[in-house]
Steps between C-alpha positions, in 0.01 A plus 500: 500500500792733570845519344701195605770574752785248487306270261506127564394243239349170610568170322173542309628826349274742690682792663424692820660740748743289705365619835137444398548151355729385783236601753223328304704178463526475879126424501435338162733292284348582162535783249217750556441521122512138376507297823813301407678368808811699586765309693417174674161445655501298823177367646381422850478123466608339828868403502449152649360330190650247260455447128595154375506409130512153347425349161257215452422267209123560493370737232269796531206528257611691192868420565510127431846346471677761713450398861437758767663728752354476850551796732434458872470811714509439875474760777491403867269691730643830611437849626427794275780753471475879535428539127198266512135594572496373863857507638556229761189302402549136408448361153447130435726256322442499128608254233416535130595288200512645149568350158679614185570311181864389471553691175758772431238767576381315812858477629546874436181582690621276784829692521304828498279369784813401696628857465159635605507271804851617589375861480205405723238579236306172454298514823381772733294521816155634431135409515423196286249560221367147542489449879488861623762425767832677537809297424742401227355551153622503140634844404346547152723243325268224384601136537350182364429291810324210331695249291177353361320645198222755546406805696686826537772342717589219259617445146457533206538876494697613193548859626595419861880523467490831315249637755728403790792672326287817480410473870867455589598796280251714695707414808826588323608149397571428134710243318774766477527490883588130506862404556658289224439127537 
């Protein structure tokens, strides 16, 4: 709105006054014009969880002949931290199993999910849309939790992997962020 003092360009190419954009980025990690994540976004997922990945021989519908990737997320019960809705309150143990096809794209999505987990972005503590109770919930990164055909949580779903990549990109994780294999 005013002439830029000490202009600073973000990775998206938009430019702002250094003082103004630095102050804004203390509260929000995205460009105010395009919303692209600036820097590294870290979530509030509890630190005590595990993500285990293994490959299996069974196929997922629509990906016959490839086998599958099985992801197990496991969080023991714990207390909410200061950045959660009810600091000090207990949350229950939670275990979830998710499935990806063992294709090149499925393996890439798995690596992206591992990075998201490391950055604490896969889960959060909030009110569940299905049960209405407060606890560990998915954090807007959809997972296929049914290895059998049918329904929104199973395969086949020809756009699922590209949709998950979009959801991860919204959290600042793209294929370009992955370390070399």
